N, C-alpha and C positions, 0 to 999 in steps of 0.2 A: 294787610288793615284788617279794622275790624264792625263786625251787625250791628246796625243801627237795633235797638230797640222795636220794640215791636210797637209800630203805626194804625191805630184804626183808620178807615178806611172809609169817613159816619158818613151822610149823606144826608140834608130834609127831611125831617119828620113828611110818615105817609107813605113814598116814594123810596121803589122797590130797590136798590141795588146790584143787580146782579150782575154788571159787566166792569170792569176797571181803567183807565187811558193807563199809564205809563209812558214818560217820552222823555231820556232819556241823553240832552245837553251837556256833559262832560265827555273827561277827555277820554276815560278810561271806560273800561266795559263792567258793570254790576250785575251779578247774581241773587235774584228778588222772592222770593216763596211767600206765599200767603197761605193764612187760614181761619178757621171758627175764632182762638187762640191759643195760648200755647203757641205757636210757633217760630217749630227752633233754624237756628240763624241754618240760610242758605249756604248754602261752596261753591264755590268754583270749579266746575269743567277739568278733571284732564284728561288727559289722552286716557281712552278708556273705561271711563268712567262712567258712574248714567247714577248723578240724583234726584235728577225728575224739578230741580229748581230750571225756570228760566235766564234764560241771558240775554240783558242787553245790551246795542251795540253801541259805545262811543259814539256823541257829533250826531246823534237821529237828527233827523229833518219831521218826521210820519211820528208822530203816535202808535208803539203796539194797545187795540182790546181786547182784556181777558175774559172771558169768563169766570166768576166766582161764585161761590157763599153764598144767600144772601146772606145781608150785617144781622151783623155779624162779622165781618169781616176785618183783617189784620195782615197790613204787611210789616217782611221787616227782605233788608238791601247786603247787603255790603260790594265796594268792590276791589277795582283784580290789580291793581294800584297807589300810590301817592294819593292822586289824582289831577285835579277835583274828579269827586261824582254831581252832577247837578241830576234828578229825577224830579220827578212833578208826577201826581196823583193824580188825579180828578173818577169819583163814581161817576157813575154812571149808568141809567132812567132806564127800564126795557122798552 
């Protein structure tokens, strides 16, 4: 699988985005990486590795909320297999 391009987590003007909600409704795990710009491709961890990337489990029923830098915040993702990996990304104000 290949990583997604950087995606801007945009919110309405004059609302500071301090958090991002993510839910993976797909059938495979997804590695996620956040950054202000120029986000490197996320890496799915293997035994003994410390990538620092977050991993969303498959078939989530409730979202995880991550604290992020204020806007602009970008996100990149990569699925663990043939998929599908379906991740919903929602900016959340403070």
